[in-house]
N, C-alpha and C positions, 0 to 999 in steps of 0.2 A: 497575594497568594496562586502563581500560577498552577495552573491541571497539567499533570504530566501525562502527554501523550507517546505510542510508539508509531515511529511509520516502519516497517516491514518492508523489505525489497528482498528480491529471493536471484535465483540465477542470468549472470550476465547483465546483472544493471550495473554490476560496477563498474562496466563496460560503458555505460551511459556519456552520451559525447563524439564517440568514437563508433560504433557498431550502428546499421541505419540512422542515421540520421536525417533523412525523410522520414522516421518513421518517429524517433524517438528524439531529434533535435541534435545542438551541436554542445548543448550547454552539459558538465559531469554534473553527478549528484550533489556534489559538495556546493556545487553555486546555486543549484535548486533548493538545496535546503538552507542555505544562507538566505534566499527568497523565504522562503515559507517562514524559516524566524523573525525574519524582521516585518512580514506581513501578519504574521499572527503572534503577537508577544503576549498573548492571556494564556500562551500555550508552553511546559515544556519538552519540547519534542525531542527524543530520545529517538536516535536512526541506530539500526542493525540491516544489515546486509548478507547475505552467504550465499556464495551456490551450491550449501548442503539442507538435503532436506530436513534430513535431523535437527540441525543447528536450528533450522527456520522454528521446527516446533519447541524443542528446548525454548526458545525466546517467547515461544507464544504461552508455554507455560508457567509463562512471568507475570502470565495477562493480569493479576491483584496490584502490581507495581502501579498499574495504567487506569488514567480513566476511560479509554480510545482506542481507538488501535486501524491504522490506515494501512491495509496490505496491498502486496503490488509483490504478488507471489511469482510472476514471467510467464514460462511454459509452464511449471507449477499448475496453474491455476486450472488448466485444463485433463490435469490426470488426477494429481495426488488427492485421494482421496487421505490419505493419511490426516495430508493437514487440513483436511477437511473437517478432519474428526477432532481435530487442536481447536480450532476456530470454532466449532460446533459445540463445547463443554462450555465454552468465556461466555460470559452475558454478558460482559463487556461491549459496548457499540462499537464496530467493525465497519467498515468501511471496504471495499475492494475499488482499488482502482488500477486501472491499464492508459500507458502516456500513448498507445495508437489506440484508432479505432480496430479492435478484434473483431467487428463484422464487416472489415470493411479489407477483410484480408485472409488469409486460405479458409478455407473451411475447417480444419482443427482446430480452430480457434474462436470457432463461434457460439463453443459452450465450455463455460467454468463449472467444474463444479464446488468451487470454492463460493459465488453469487447464492446459492443457497442457505447458505450457515452467517450470510453477513446482511446487514442494515440495510445496505443497497452497493449498487455499481457503478463506478461512472466511468467513463473512458475516452479518446481521443479526443483529450485536451491540450496532448503535452503535459508539461508541469504543472498547469492548471487544472490534470485532472487533479493534482493533489491540494490543492488550493480548497478547489471546489470542496473535497472529501473534508477539510478542516473547517473550510465555512458550514457544513452540517454539523457539525461534532461541538461549532462554537453555539450554534442557536440548540442543542440537544440536550448538551450537557446540563445539569443546573452548576451555579455558581458556588 
């Protein structure tokens, strides 16, 4: 039986492969998701992306469906206390990811309000940031 995992992507991440390829690479998330599904057959990966904060919060409220959550909230990571509060109430293991190295970019990106309510944060490894998060979940979660 596969372990059900949610990958949650926030604003503008639907434009991966087209926007700021120097930070995010040239692959659309559909290709990245295929890579992750092939690399982690132990997981049944559900993917949800929205440019709307409330839709992301509504999806977090479905936490009971998932054994783990990987969240890349994009710019919301730096100021969304509403998303922070939603993630805080979830006891499901959560990993915050960023494809770019947020500490090598604009100063406003150096702080995430989500980090404090996640088990860990991974940044700067492109699509492999997601793979590293899934690797941790694979080791952390009971079978």
